[in-house]
Each structure stands twice: as structure tokens, then as C-alpha cells.
N, C-alpha and C positions, 0 to 999 in steps of 0.2 A: 502494498498497498504506500510505503513509504516512496519508493527511490523514487515514481517522478514528482515529488513534493521535493525530492531533489535536487532532482535537477531541473524547477523555479531554479534554484539559487545557485550564488556562485563567489566565489571570489573569496583566493587565501592564500596564505604566502608560507618564509620555512620559516618561520618563527610559531607559525603556530602547530605545525607540526612538531615540534620541536617540543613545546606547552605542555600540547594536548594528544602526545603518543596514546595512550587509553582510548581514547573515543576516534580518535583519527581509523586506531586499530577492529576497533569497530564499527568504522563504517565501513570498512574494508569488507573483514569477516563477514556482515550481507548480503554489499554488494555478489559479494563469492556463494553466500549458500541462498540466494536468489534469481543465479545462473547452472547452479547443481540443481535447483526445485523445475527448473525451468525445462532445463535438461530432461529430466526424468519426464514431466509431463510430453516433451517433441515425442518422444518411445512410445507414449504410452497413448499419447492423442491418437492414433494407429488407430488403433482399440476399441478403446475409448470417448464416447460426448465431453465431449468441454464442459458438457454445465456438470457429469459425475465427479469429471476431476475436481472441479469448480466447486461440487460441493465437500469431497473431501478436506481438500484445503478449512473453508467454512467451517465444517464442525471440532478441527484441531483447534479452529479459534474460538466458539464457540466451548472447548474443556477447558477451553482456560481460562476463558470470561468466569467458567460456571468454578469454575476453584478459586478465582481471585473473588467474586461474590460469599462465597465459602471463609471467605479470611476479614473479606473487610467490610464486609455486605455489600447490598442489594442496591451498585447507584440509584441518586434520583429519576424521578421522571423528567424529562424534555419538558421545557421551555417553549421551544421552537417543535414543532412533533414530524411536522410534515420538510421543512433543515435538513431534520435531523434521514429523515426515509428517504426524503432524493437524494441524499449527502449516499444510504447505504444501497441503492440499485446501482445508480452510478459507482460506486464500487468494484458492483458483484458482477457488473455490469465489462469496467477494462476484467479481470481477474475472465470472466466468461469470456472476448472477444484476442484474447490475448492469448490462455491456451485452445483456440481455433488458430490465428495468425502462426504459431507456432510447428502447428501441422501442416501448415500450406507454405509459409515459406524456412527458408535457411534457419538460424538463429540469430544469425549479427544484423539481419532485415528486418526481420521482424522485433526485433529491442528495438532497433534504432529510432523505428520510427514516434516506439513509445512517447522515446524524446520529446516530440514534438510540445505536450501536456500546456511548457509554458510560454506556448505561444497564444495554443485557447483561449489558458486561463486566461491573459488581457485583452482578449478578445469581451473573453462574457465577462470580465468585471465591468467593461465600458460598458455592456448590449444592457447588461441585466444590475449589478452593483452602483452603474453610472457615473467609475470614477474618471479623474481626470491621468491619464494615459502623455508619459514625456513625452520627444522624438526621438531620446533614445530605446527607449522598447520596441514602439513600432517599426524602424531599425530593427530587432531584434525580433519581432512577429514578419514580416517582410521576409527574413533570411534563413527565418526556420521551415515560414512559406516553400520560398526555391528551394530548399535544400528537399524538403519531401518532394518535389517535381524533378526534383534531380531524379531521386533515386525512385522516384512511378514511371518518370519518362511516356509519357503519354500522347499516343496516338507515331511513339518508336516499335520497331519489333523487339522492341525488349521489355516494352509497356507492362509493371506489372500489378493487375486487379485487383490477387492473394493482398498484397498490400493491404488493403481500406480497409481490414484488419485491423490492423494497428493502430493505423489511423482515429477506427469507428472505436476503438479502444484510448487509445488518446487525449477524449471528446470525453467518455464519459466521466475518463480518471481526474481531469479538464472541470468538468457539473461537483461530480464532489467535491474539489476547491471549494468550487468558487461557494455548494454549499456548503461548507467549510467553514465559511468565511462569516457565514449567516449563525451557523450555531453550536459556535466557543463562546459567540455576543454573550449566547441566556443560561450554558448546559457548563458543569464539569466536565474533567477531559474523559474519569471515567464514564463518566452518563453517553459521550457521542463514542465515544469505542466498544460501550455494550448497544447502541442503537446501530452502532454499523457488523459488525455483529451476526447478532439474534435476525437487521433485517435479509442480509443474505442472507444466511445458513437457511431462515424460511421460507424466503423463495424459491433456493437453489431445491429446497424438499421438499414440496412443491413437488417440482420437472422431475425430479428424481425417478418414477417411478412410470417416464415415459418412455427415457431412454437409459433405462438400467444393464452393466450389463455385467453377463453373471465373470467373478472373480475365480480366478485362480490363488491360492494361495500369494508368489510369487507377485501377482498383482495386484493382492489385496498388498504384500511386500511395499514395492514401489510405490502403490496406490499413499501410504500411508511416509515413508521417506518425500514423497515433496512435498505434500502437505506439512512435513515436523518440520521440514527446512526452512517453507515458508516460512510458516509461522518463529522459529529460533532468529532469521532473516530481521522481520519484525522489529523481536524480542530486543535486537542488536542494538538497533538502528534505538530506539524506547530507552537501555540503559547508557548511549553514547549521549540522546542529551544530556542527560539526567547529570552527567558528567562534570563538574562544578568548572574546568578547563572550553567546555564545551562550547564553542561559536559559530552556530548552525552555519550562517552564511560562509562561514571560511571550510568548514567540513563541505558545502554540497558539491563539490568539482568533482570530491571521490563515487562517488553516483557515477558519473562518468564508466570509470573502470569495472563497472560490469557488463557496458559492450565490447572490451577487451576478454574476458572474462566467455561474453557467452559468444564469439568471435574462434573465441580456445574450445570451449569445446566444440562448436563446430566440426570444429577442422577435427579433432580428436575424437569425436563420438560418429560424426555425421559425414567426415571426409568436401563437407562447405566453407568456402571462404570465401567474402566476397568480390567479386569486380573491378574493378577504378570507379567508375562512376557510383554505384553506392556506399564506394568510403567517401569520394566526394561527398556526399548530397550526405557525408554522417558528420564529415566536415563542416559542413554549413551550419549547421544543427546545431551543432555543438560550439561556435562560435559563437551564435546567433542567443544559443542560450548561457555564454557570459558579459554580451550590449545588453543585453534582457534587465541580468541580475546589477550592469551599472545605470542602464538609466533610472533603476529603485532608484539610484546614490541621487538624480540628479534632482532638484531644486525646479519643481510644476512651474 
């Protein structure tokens, strides 16, 4: 969940790495765990529907939520339930569509396009939250969209229509992020986490009977592994944020190491490497994310 949020923020220096070693290591570990979870999900997506794979991930999150509730008590009811539910639906949609994208594309391409989410967040903030956006962020938006067009190659022989699943995943996550800005004003973090976990789990549980595929012992182990790795990545990020030396904006660029892991796993496990056009598009998307973050620090 937090991997795309990192892509919205950027800017760190050598001093932050030295002073915040624990938080940096936790974030790097989280990106490795996300990529490991995705490579298993890609393998499983040949046999299992994305809804079933996503359901196992949310099952793991719900088990953790239940443990937290037993230890600390039930979270308070939301003061903004509509925003919380839309956020939860957006997060679930992002997870499902990413698994579908992994099934249809090499890992590097599927992962790279998700990082367009910060550009989409900017657009939604203008349309929904009526925020004023400085010029630097618009440069980042258009640069990111250009990077997407380079990867998609519309009108060319190498047009990648399957990439639309990744873009749809990014759009769902951008919606969830915008709703987060509304929800956290009224609700605690515990309430927000509870709504996001349970919304996704309930929705996916309703669809599960229609897509359920029988499991072998190995299948169950792999589905459990992708869920546990995905959840462990979120827990690692949560602990990284709680470190006293952590500065979120300085940790943000570490999220791009997810692309390195995705490319490495894609090559080692599936024997695929991104072509030159895809690499160029990825560079544009990353550079645009950094520019957009610089724009956040500029006066409006």
C-alpha cells in the first residue's frame, strides 16, 4: 500500500542515510519484500484469478488487524465513513489490477507504470480537493505522462495495451491517496487502517466464490507466502516511519529500488528484461516524480 505513496515524495542526501540507517534499511527491505511478493503473485496468476490472490493478501492484513484489536481494543468508528470506504475500494482495486498487470506483462513494465500515481494524485487534488498546484508540479505531471506514453507506444508496432492494467492500478491508488487526505483529518490512523483492511477483505470475500480455484498444498504455501511478504513489507514501512530519525520525504526515493528488484527478479525467474524504450519511459517517470516533489517545496 505504501510503496506508491513513497513515489509521491522525493529528495534525500548522504547525511540522512548516515543518520537514519535503521529507517533506510527498513525501507530498502520493504521494497525487496514487495518485489518478492509480486514475483510469487506473477507466478500464481497463471493459475489463479487476481481476486483470489488479492483475497489472501487481505486475509493476512485482517488477521494482523484482529491481533491489534485484541491487544489494544477496537478502533473508533469513522467520522468520515464515505471517504474511508472509497479509500478502501481504491486500495483493493490497486492491488487486484496490479496482480492482473503482472500476469500480462514483464515485472519491470508492470511495476514501473504504477509509479505514475503521484502525477495522477496531483490531477485529482486539483479536480477534487481544489488545491492550487505550483508550476514545478505540473512539469512533473506532464513529464510522467510522457514517460507513460513512451512505455505504451500508442500507434506503434510495440503498443503495449496490457500496460493499461498498471495505469488503472495507479489510478485506483491515486484515488485512495486523495481520500486519505480527507479521512485522516477526521479519523485516527488505527481507524483508517481498520477501514482499509476490512473494506478490501469484505469486497474480495464476496467475489471469492465466483473465482475460487482449488488449492494444492504447494499453491496454499505460495499464496500464503505472497500474502505474508506483502504484509511484512507494510509492517517494515510502518516501523521505518516510527523511527525517531526518519524523515519521510528523504526516504521516498528509496521506493524506486523496487524497480531494480522487479527487473532483477523478472530476469532471474522469468528471463525477461525491459527494452530501451521502456527504460527511457521509466527514467522519465522517476525524474518527473523528483521534479514534482521539488514543486511541493516551491511557494504557490
